[in-house]
C-alpha beads as a LAMMPS data file, in Angstrom:
LAMMPS data file: protein, C-alpha beads

354 atoms
353 bonds

1 atom types
1 bond types

-500.0 500.0 xlo xhi
-500.0 500.0 ylo yhi
-500.0 500.0 zlo zhi

Masses

1 110.0

Atoms # bond

1 1 1 43.390 -448.072 -296.265
2 1 1 45.518 -444.896 -295.888
3 1 1 45.634 -444.545 -299.664
4 1 1 41.859 -444.981 -299.860
5 1 1 41.274 -442.322 -297.182
6 1 1 43.675 -439.938 -298.907
7 1 1 41.930 -440.488 -302.227
8 1 1 38.543 -439.902 -300.574
9 1 1 39.753 -436.656 -298.964
10 1 1 41.144 -435.476 -302.284
11 1 1 37.848 -436.268 -304.020
12 1 1 35.850 -434.412 -301.345
13 1 1 38.209 -431.467 -301.493
14 1 1 37.929 -431.350 -305.290
15 1 1 34.138 -431.542 -305.038
16 1 1 34.147 -428.716 -302.493
17 1 1 36.235 -426.533 -304.777
18 1 1 33.905 -427.361 -307.647
19 1 1 30.824 -426.415 -305.600
20 1 1 32.464 -423.208 -304.432
21 1 1 33.342 -422.328 -308.016
22 1 1 29.765 -423.017 -309.122
23 1 1 28.306 -420.863 -306.339
24 1 1 30.759 -418.055 -307.083
25 1 1 29.884 -418.196 -310.759
26 1 1 26.161 -418.050 -309.986
27 1 1 26.750 -415.208 -307.567
28 1 1 28.715 -413.226 -310.121
29 1 1 26.055 -413.894 -312.749
30 1 1 23.319 -412.724 -310.383
31 1 1 25.325 -409.610 -309.545
32 1 1 25.927 -408.901 -313.208
33 1 1 22.245 -409.323 -313.964
34 1 1 21.440 -406.652 -311.396
35 1 1 23.337 -404.211 -313.617
36 1 1 20.724 -404.664 -316.319
37 1 1 18.446 -401.692 -316.594
38 1 1 15.126 -402.202 -318.246
39 1 1 14.250 -399.216 -320.329
40 1 1 11.465 -398.070 -322.623
41 1 1 12.577 -396.682 -325.963
42 1 1 9.896 -395.670 -328.504
43 1 1 7.478 -398.257 -327.172
44 1 1 9.969 -401.140 -326.729
45 1 1 11.766 -402.836 -323.853
46 1 1 15.483 -403.437 -324.122
47 1 1 18.181 -404.519 -321.693
48 1 1 21.511 -402.776 -321.435
49 1 1 23.899 -405.125 -319.638
50 1 1 26.520 -402.392 -319.665
51 1 1 24.265 -399.437 -318.913
52 1 1 26.783 -396.987 -317.548
53 1 1 28.765 -396.577 -320.738
54 1 1 25.719 -396.354 -323.007
55 1 1 23.797 -394.031 -320.703
56 1 1 26.761 -391.687 -320.606
57 1 1 26.732 -391.538 -324.406
58 1 1 22.980 -390.897 -324.488
59 1 1 23.238 -388.207 -321.795
60 1 1 26.086 -386.353 -323.497
61 1 1 24.634 -383.441 -325.459
62 1 1 26.086 -380.005 -326.198
63 1 1 22.681 -378.412 -326.941
64 1 1 23.915 -377.309 -330.336
65 1 1 21.209 -377.513 -332.963
66 1 1 22.309 -378.276 -336.506
67 1 1 21.405 -375.905 -339.313
68 1 1 18.944 -378.423 -340.763
69 1 1 17.325 -379.038 -337.363
70 1 1 16.867 -375.304 -336.809
71 1 1 15.307 -374.928 -340.247
72 1 1 12.912 -377.711 -339.410
73 1 1 12.065 -376.151 -336.045
74 1 1 11.508 -372.705 -337.579
75 1 1 9.515 -374.013 -340.526
76 1 1 11.973 -372.200 -342.765
77 1 1 12.396 -375.138 -345.114
78 1 1 9.582 -373.496 -347.051
79 1 1 6.046 -374.535 -347.952
80 1 1 5.107 -376.715 -350.881
81 1 1 2.500 -374.960 -352.967
82 1 1 0.744 -378.234 -353.745
83 1 1 0.667 -379.486 -350.144
84 1 1 -1.715 -378.430 -347.408
85 1 1 -0.470 -378.047 -343.830
86 1 1 -0.323 -381.215 -341.771
87 1 1 -3.734 -381.698 -340.102
88 1 1 -3.999 -380.342 -336.571
89 1 1 -5.416 -383.643 -335.368
90 1 1 -3.782 -385.443 -332.445
91 1 1 -3.851 -389.245 -332.309
92 1 1 -3.304 -391.340 -329.183
93 1 1 -3.343 -395.143 -328.825
94 1 1 -4.408 -396.965 -325.673
95 1 1 -5.022 -400.527 -324.499
96 1 1 -4.093 -402.246 -327.733
97 1 1 -4.007 -405.764 -326.366
98 1 1 -4.913 -409.004 -328.095
99 1 1 -8.179 -410.519 -326.968
100 1 1 -11.251 -408.986 -325.416
101 1 1 -12.205 -408.740 -321.778
102 1 1 -10.455 -406.664 -319.158
103 1 1 -10.267 -402.929 -319.658
104 1 1 -7.074 -400.931 -319.385
105 1 1 -7.259 -398.399 -316.578
106 1 1 -7.078 -394.823 -317.798
107 1 1 -5.329 -392.773 -315.114
108 1 1 -3.875 -389.430 -314.162
109 1 1 -0.800 -389.576 -316.414
110 1 1 -2.898 -390.374 -319.492
111 1 1 -5.297 -387.584 -318.563
112 1 1 -2.478 -385.058 -318.254
113 1 1 -1.024 -386.125 -321.601
114 1 1 -4.282 -385.550 -323.476
115 1 1 -5.039 -382.406 -321.480
116 1 1 -1.661 -380.987 -322.475
117 1 1 -2.467 -381.589 -326.150
118 1 1 -5.853 -379.881 -325.786
119 1 1 -4.449 -376.859 -323.959
120 1 1 -1.172 -376.341 -325.811
121 1 1 -1.769 -377.623 -329.340
122 1 1 -5.430 -376.574 -329.575
123 1 1 -6.090 -379.223 -332.220
124 1 1 -9.182 -379.419 -334.375
125 1 1 -9.701 -382.951 -333.032
126 1 1 -8.201 -385.437 -330.581
127 1 1 -8.653 -389.110 -331.447
128 1 1 -8.127 -391.861 -328.898
129 1 1 -7.615 -395.148 -330.741
130 1 1 -8.214 -398.068 -328.417
131 1 1 -8.892 -401.778 -328.092
132 1 1 -9.713 -401.756 -324.371
133 1 1 -10.555 -398.725 -322.264
134 1 1 -12.094 -398.132 -318.856
135 1 1 -14.636 -395.518 -319.876
136 1 1 -15.866 -395.193 -316.290
137 1 1 -12.493 -393.854 -315.119
138 1 1 -12.797 -390.463 -313.457
139 1 1 -9.921 -389.220 -315.556
140 1 1 -11.436 -390.328 -318.835
141 1 1 -14.787 -388.816 -317.884
142 1 1 -13.120 -385.429 -317.530
143 1 1 -12.017 -385.649 -321.172
144 1 1 -14.744 -387.594 -322.925
145 1 1 -16.497 -384.544 -324.387
146 1 1 -13.260 -383.427 -326.048
147 1 1 -12.072 -386.786 -327.372
148 1 1 -13.240 -388.872 -330.318
149 1 1 -13.023 -392.600 -329.578
150 1 1 -11.903 -394.908 -332.388
151 1 1 -12.234 -398.613 -331.633
152 1 1 -9.794 -401.141 -333.097
153 1 1 -10.621 -404.840 -332.872
154 1 1 -7.473 -406.517 -331.496
155 1 1 -8.428 -409.821 -333.112
156 1 1 -8.088 -408.283 -336.563
157 1 1 -4.520 -407.103 -336.126
158 1 1 -3.061 -404.141 -337.984
159 1 1 -2.685 -404.327 -341.758
160 1 1 -2.965 -408.090 -341.339
161 1 1 0.561 -408.243 -339.889
162 1 1 0.345 -408.216 -336.115
163 1 1 -1.189 -411.518 -335.068
164 1 1 0.720 -412.704 -332.006
165 1 1 2.771 -409.527 -331.667
166 1 1 3.210 -407.761 -328.364
167 1 1 0.845 -404.853 -327.750
168 1 1 3.668 -402.325 -328.028
169 1 1 4.654 -403.589 -331.469
170 1 1 1.048 -403.567 -332.664
171 1 1 0.831 -399.963 -331.504
172 1 1 4.056 -399.174 -333.378
173 1 1 2.501 -400.276 -336.656
174 1 1 -0.981 -398.912 -335.958
175 1 1 0.328 -395.359 -335.513
176 1 1 1.976 -395.584 -338.931
177 1 1 -1.240 -396.844 -340.520
178 1 1 -3.219 -393.994 -338.935
179 1 1 -0.750 -391.357 -340.110
180 1 1 -0.537 -392.830 -343.598
181 1 1 -4.319 -392.763 -343.956
182 1 1 -5.176 -389.569 -342.064
183 1 1 -2.060 -387.577 -341.236
184 1 1 -1.723 -385.492 -338.084
185 1 1 0.209 -385.582 -334.840
186 1 1 0.807 -388.871 -333.042
187 1 1 1.777 -388.837 -329.353
188 1 1 2.295 -391.619 -326.836
189 1 1 0.169 -391.251 -323.723
190 1 1 3.197 -390.391 -321.623
191 1 1 4.116 -387.429 -323.829
192 1 1 3.234 -383.914 -322.692
193 1 1 2.851 -381.088 -325.179
194 1 1 4.777 -378.045 -323.991
195 1 1 4.696 -375.603 -326.910
196 1 1 2.687 -375.185 -330.094
197 1 1 3.597 -377.230 -333.151
198 1 1 1.963 -374.808 -335.607
199 1 1 5.254 -373.838 -337.247
200 1 1 6.292 -377.376 -338.107
201 1 1 2.793 -378.279 -339.333
202 1 1 3.607 -376.259 -342.458
203 1 1 6.948 -377.965 -342.980
204 1 1 7.881 -378.582 -346.614
205 1 1 8.670 -382.220 -345.881
206 1 1 5.919 -384.699 -345.117
207 1 1 7.141 -386.052 -341.781
208 1 1 8.835 -384.540 -338.737
209 1 1 10.496 -386.606 -336.015
210 1 1 12.811 -385.900 -333.099
211 1 1 16.185 -387.405 -332.290
212 1 1 16.488 -389.590 -329.206
213 1 1 19.619 -389.199 -327.110
214 1 1 22.391 -386.658 -327.207
215 1 1 24.254 -388.903 -329.645
216 1 1 21.315 -388.704 -332.115
217 1 1 21.499 -392.464 -332.596
218 1 1 17.778 -392.872 -333.217
219 1 1 14.509 -391.190 -334.151
220 1 1 11.862 -392.206 -331.621
221 1 1 8.280 -392.904 -332.668
222 1 1 6.663 -391.621 -329.435
223 1 1 5.995 -388.362 -331.319
224 1 1 5.448 -388.284 -335.078
225 1 1 4.082 -385.388 -337.122
226 1 1 3.107 -386.386 -340.644
227 1 1 1.018 -385.633 -343.713
228 1 1 -1.358 -388.234 -345.065
229 1 1 0.264 -390.459 -347.674
230 1 1 3.833 -389.719 -346.600
231 1 1 6.284 -391.663 -348.746
232 1 1 8.551 -392.024 -345.730
233 1 1 5.765 -393.504 -343.582
234 1 1 4.707 -395.915 -346.327
235 1 1 8.316 -396.990 -346.812
236 1 1 8.558 -397.522 -343.041
237 1 1 5.397 -399.630 -343.047
238 1 1 6.850 -401.775 -345.813
239 1 1 9.802 -402.753 -343.626
240 1 1 7.418 -404.590 -341.292
241 1 1 7.203 -407.368 -343.884
242 1 1 10.466 -408.563 -342.322
243 1 1 9.584 -407.780 -338.715
244 1 1 10.678 -410.247 -336.031
245 1 1 8.931 -410.492 -332.672
246 1 1 12.361 -411.137 -331.139
247 1 1 13.526 -407.598 -331.794
248 1 1 12.834 -404.707 -329.480
249 1 1 13.314 -401.125 -330.583
250 1 1 14.832 -401.577 -334.017
251 1 1 11.704 -400.686 -336.002
252 1 1 10.627 -397.910 -333.645
253 1 1 13.903 -396.026 -333.105
254 1 1 16.865 -397.377 -335.070
255 1 1 15.202 -398.071 -338.420
256 1 1 13.624 -394.618 -338.891
257 1 1 17.046 -393.083 -338.273
258 1 1 18.522 -395.355 -340.933
259 1 1 15.731 -394.438 -343.357
260 1 1 16.272 -390.742 -342.635
261 1 1 19.937 -391.065 -343.537
262 1 1 19.007 -392.837 -346.783
263 1 1 16.118 -390.522 -347.741
264 1 1 16.862 -387.130 -346.138
265 1 1 14.687 -385.322 -348.673
266 1 1 11.587 -387.019 -347.232
267 1 1 11.919 -386.198 -343.522
268 1 1 12.603 -383.233 -341.284
269 1 1 14.458 -384.131 -338.081
270 1 1 14.547 -382.096 -334.875
271 1 1 17.230 -381.864 -332.212
272 1 1 17.102 -384.177 -329.163
273 1 1 15.716 -381.417 -326.967
274 1 1 12.551 -380.981 -329.079
275 1 1 10.676 -384.102 -327.926
276 1 1 13.002 -386.451 -326.048
277 1 1 15.097 -384.505 -323.576
278 1 1 15.886 -385.334 -320.816
279 1 1 16.354 -388.981 -321.800
280 1 1 15.323 -392.296 -320.245
281 1 1 18.584 -392.697 -318.317
282 1 1 18.587 -393.218 -314.551
283 1 1 20.369 -389.917 -314.038
284 1 1 17.912 -387.994 -316.208
285 1 1 14.806 -389.556 -314.658
286 1 1 16.108 -388.663 -311.216
287 1 1 16.810 -385.144 -312.465
288 1 1 13.151 -384.775 -313.467
289 1 1 11.561 -386.333 -310.375
290 1 1 13.745 -385.626 -307.339
291 1 1 12.764 -383.015 -304.763
292 1 1 14.181 -379.565 -305.448
293 1 1 15.874 -377.145 -303.104
294 1 1 14.438 -373.623 -302.780
295 1 1 17.175 -372.329 -305.084
296 1 1 16.404 -375.029 -307.665
297 1 1 12.688 -374.239 -307.468
298 1 1 13.454 -370.601 -308.188
299 1 1 15.708 -371.550 -311.107
300 1 1 13.112 -373.927 -312.552
301 1 1 10.425 -371.238 -312.377
302 1 1 12.729 -368.906 -314.275
303 1 1 13.385 -371.564 -316.936
304 1 1 9.677 -372.309 -317.371
305 1 1 8.895 -368.615 -317.683
306 1 1 11.731 -367.923 -320.118
307 1 1 10.859 -370.916 -322.329
308 1 1 7.050 -370.574 -322.399
309 1 1 6.446 -373.544 -320.123
310 1 1 9.427 -375.608 -321.270
311 1 1 12.534 -376.445 -319.288
312 1 1 14.811 -375.875 -322.268
313 1 1 14.932 -373.627 -325.292
314 1 1 13.331 -375.279 -328.344
315 1 1 11.628 -377.964 -326.213
316 1 1 8.239 -378.722 -327.757
317 1 1 7.224 -381.756 -325.690
318 1 1 8.428 -383.995 -322.894
319 1 1 8.390 -387.781 -323.068
320 1 1 8.112 -389.252 -319.545
321 1 1 9.521 -392.724 -320.425
322 1 1 6.772 -394.329 -318.355
323 1 1 7.947 -397.929 -318.648
324 1 1 11.073 -397.013 -316.703
325 1 1 9.710 -394.126 -314.641
326 1 1 6.402 -395.718 -313.653
327 1 1 7.324 -397.686 -310.520
328 1 1 9.810 -395.276 -308.959
329 1 1 8.141 -391.997 -309.878
330 1 1 4.820 -391.925 -311.749
331 1 1 2.475 -394.543 -310.332
332 1 1 1.948 -392.856 -306.961
333 1 1 1.457 -389.337 -308.275
334 1 1 -1.764 -387.593 -307.294
335 1 1 -3.071 -384.131 -308.151
336 1 1 -2.152 -383.024 -304.637
337 1 1 1.446 -384.223 -304.973
338 1 1 1.815 -382.578 -308.359
339 1 1 0.511 -379.286 -306.960
340 1 1 2.484 -379.307 -303.709
341 1 1 5.685 -381.314 -304.297
342 1 1 8.267 -379.365 -306.273
343 1 1 10.034 -381.526 -308.833
344 1 1 10.875 -380.457 -312.359
345 1 1 8.245 -382.822 -313.748
346 1 1 5.525 -381.647 -311.355
347 1 1 6.282 -377.987 -311.949
348 1 1 6.140 -378.500 -315.721
349 1 1 2.784 -380.345 -315.822
350 1 1 0.846 -378.959 -312.848
351 1 1 -0.890 -376.279 -314.890
352 1 1 -2.594 -379.054 -316.880
353 1 1 -4.611 -379.957 -313.792
354 1 1 -8.115 -378.484 -313.555

Bonds

1 1 1 2
2 1 2 3
3 1 3 4
4 1 4 5
5 1 5 6
6 1 6 7
7 1 7 8
8 1 8 9
9 1 9 10
10 1 10 11
11 1 11 12
12 1 12 13
13 1 13 14
14 1 14 15
15 1 15 16
16 1 16 17
17 1 17 18
18 1 18 19
19 1 19 20
20 1 20 21
21 1 21 22
22 1 22 23
23 1 23 24
24 1 24 25
25 1 25 26
26 1 26 27
27 1 27 28
28 1 28 29
29 1 29 30
30 1 30 31
31 1 31 32
32 1 32 33
33 1 33 34
34 1 34 35
35 1 35 36
36 1 36 37
37 1 37 38
38 1 38 39
39 1 39 40
40 1 40 41
41 1 41 42
42 1 42 43
43 1 43 44
44 1 44 45
45 1 45 46
46 1 46 47
47 1 47 48
48 1 48 49
49 1 49 50
50 1 50 51
51 1 51 52
52 1 52 53
53 1 53 54
54 1 54 55
55 1 55 56
56 1 56 57
57 1 57 58
58 1 58 59
59 1 59 60
60 1 60 61
61 1 61 62
62 1 62 63
63 1 63 64
64 1 64 65
65 1 65 66
66 1 66 67
67 1 67 68
68 1 68 69
69 1 69 70
70 1 70 71
71 1 71 72
72 1 72 73
73 1 73 74
74 1 74 75
75 1 75 76
76 1 76 77
77 1 77 78
78 1 78 79
79 1 79 80
80 1 80 81
81 1 81 82
82 1 82 83
83 1 83 84
84 1 84 85
85 1 85 86
86 1 86 87
87 1 87 88
88 1 88 89
89 1 89 90
90 1 90 91
91 1 91 92
92 1 92 93
93 1 93 94
94 1 94 95
95 1 95 96
96 1 96 97
97 1 97 98
98 1 98 99
99 1 99 100
100 1 100 101
101 1 101 102
102 1 102 103
103 1 103 104
104 1 104 105
105 1 105 106
106 1 106 107
107 1 107 108
108 1 108 109
109 1 109 110
110 1 110 111
111 1 111 112
112 1 112 113
113 1 113 114
114 1 114 115
115 1 115 116
116 1 116 117
117 1 117 118
118 1 118 119
119 1 119 120
120 1 120 121
121 1 121 122
122 1 122 123
123 1 123 124
124 1 124 125
125 1 125 126
126 1 126 127
127 1 127 128
128 1 128 129
129 1 129 130
130 1 130 131
131 1 131 132
132 1 132 133
133 1 133 134
134 1 134 135
135 1 135 136
136 1 136 137
137 1 137 138
138 1 138 139
139 1 139 140
140 1 140 141
141 1 141 142
142 1 142 143
143 1 143 144
144 1 144 145
145 1 145 146
146 1 146 147
147 1 147 148
148 1 148 149
149 1 149 150
150 1 150 151
151 1 151 152
152 1 152 153
153 1 153 154
154 1 154 155
155 1 155 156
156 1 156 157
157 1 157 158
158 1 158 159
159 1 159 160
160 1 160 161
161 1 161 162
162 1 162 163
163 1 163 164
164 1 164 165
165 1 165 166
166 1 166 167
167 1 167 168
168 1 168 169
169 1 169 170
170 1 170 171
171 1 171 172
172 1 172 173
173 1 173 174
174 1 174 175
175 1 175 176
176 1 176 177
177 1 177 178
178 1 178 179
179 1 179 180
180 1 180 181
181 1 181 182
182 1 182 183
183 1 183 184
184 1 184 185
185 1 185 186
186 1 186 187
187 1 187 188
188 1 188 189
189 1 189 190
190 1 190 191
191 1 191 192
192 1 192 193
193 1 193 194
194 1 194 195
195 1 195 196
196 1 196 197
197 1 197 198
198 1 198 199
199 1 199 200
200 1 200 201
201 1 201 202
202 1 202 203
203 1 203 204
204 1 204 205
205 1 205 206
206 1 206 207
207 1 207 208
208 1 208 209
209 1 209 210
210 1 210 211
211 1 211 212
212 1 212 213
213 1 213 214
214 1 214 215
215 1 215 216
216 1 216 217
217 1 217 218
218 1 218 219
219 1 219 220
220 1 220 221
221 1 221 222
222 1 222 223
223 1 223 224
224 1 224 225
225 1 225 226
226 1 226 227
227 1 227 228
228 1 228 229
229 1 229 230
230 1 230 231
231 1 231 232
232 1 232 233
233 1 233 234
234 1 234 235
235 1 235 236
236 1 236 237
237 1 237 238
238 1 238 239
239 1 239 240
240 1 240 241
241 1 241 242
242 1 242 243
243 1 243 244
244 1 244 245
245 1 245 246
246 1 246 247
247 1 247 248
248 1 248 249
249 1 249 250
250 1 250 251
251 1 251 252
252 1 252 253
253 1 253 254
254 1 254 255
255 1 255 256
256 1 256 257
257 1 257 258
258 1 258 259
259 1 259 260
260 1 260 261
261 1 261 262
262 1 262 263
263 1 263 264
264 1 264 265
265 1 265 266
266 1 266 267
267 1 267 268
268 1 268 269
269 1 269 270
270 1 270 271
271 1 271 272
272 1 272 273
273 1 273 274
274 1 274 275
275 1 275 276
276 1 276 277
277 1 277 278
278 1 278 279
279 1 279 280
280 1 280 281
281 1 281 282
282 1 282 283
283 1 283 284
284 1 284 285
285 1 285 286
286 1 286 287
287 1 287 288
288 1 288 289
289 1 289 290
290 1 290 291
291 1 291 292
292 1 292 293
293 1 293 294
294 1 294 295
295 1 295 296
296 1 296 297
297 1 297 298
298 1 298 299
299 1 299 300
300 1 300 301
301 1 301 302
302 1 302 303
303 1 303 304
304 1 304 305
305 1 305 306
306 1 306 307
307 1 307 308
308 1 308 309
309 1 309 310
310 1 310 311
311 1 311 312
312 1 312 313
313 1 313 314
314 1 314 315
315 1 315 316
316 1 316 317
317 1 317 318
318 1 318 319
319 1 319 320
320 1 320 321
321 1 321 322
322 1 322 323
323 1 323 324
324 1 324 325
325 1 325 326
326 1 326 327
327 1 327 328
328 1 328 329
329 1 329 330
330 1 330 331
331 1 331 332
332 1 332 333
333 1 333 334
334 1 334 335
335 1 335 336
336 1 336 337
337 1 337 338
338 1 338 339
339 1 339 340
340 1 340 341
341 1 341 342
342 1 342 343
343 1 343 344
344 1 344 345
345 1 345 346
346 1 346 347
347 1 347 348
348 1 348 349
349 1 349 350
350 1 350 351
351 1 351 352
352 1 352 353
353 1 353 354
């Protein structure tokens, strides 16, 4: 009997240790999962399970523009006699979801994005390509007389390739189709034009894109400036023959960088500060949206004045990284908050309000 009781106690003790080990493992896994930061890069969601190291790399930037980037920015690469300037037409995409029915709400952030393009870029036309759109939105109504609506049937896909794809991936391909067929300036609806793009519209090369991150690891597709029939764009479209719905930002950020390295004669690339600085990192989003001290307000006013409305020299646009910034910073913004609450973001965009 004593041996039986001892064996039973040993079994229970072993089971207890096993349960404790299981609970500890689950706890550690849950803790580790909380380190994951969901980010939006060029229209795609990715998880960084070791965000601190990667974010540090992305945030590290010496603000030194390469010779080629400065040539691209200045338009000093020369003009091709046989090529007309890139059309001053701005394209946006909204509500590109599969199936018909509910409308996507068009809000303040989208309004400010289009308003910035109208005020700063002064395009010959703004086209809003959509599958679903709340045309009764007060913010859309303020713009409707200055925007050309272009409907896209979500059931037809894009180039016959996007059946079953996520909306973001369909939008990735649709923007390339639009630029290949029409040319112009593509901007995501969380991008804000800060300075004119007239100089780069006469670029010798057929497509202009900006680097994402201080490490220049990618070229993000949230802003693309391109001539119609660009060889680079058509080559990019061709890579979607091997697209996998399991991937995230490869085709929208990593692949164009790879293509640029392989075909540098076809593309003009800008420094990170041109379109995509500050970045999507937690530190940079907080930098843009936290309350400023009186001294910081004064410094920001000086920067905006010195850089013609930009926070940094050679900044042409700001991408707000809405998929990451929406819940903590963007969703509760109102015109009153933007006018009265001094953050770097609010101070930069408030003049786009009526």
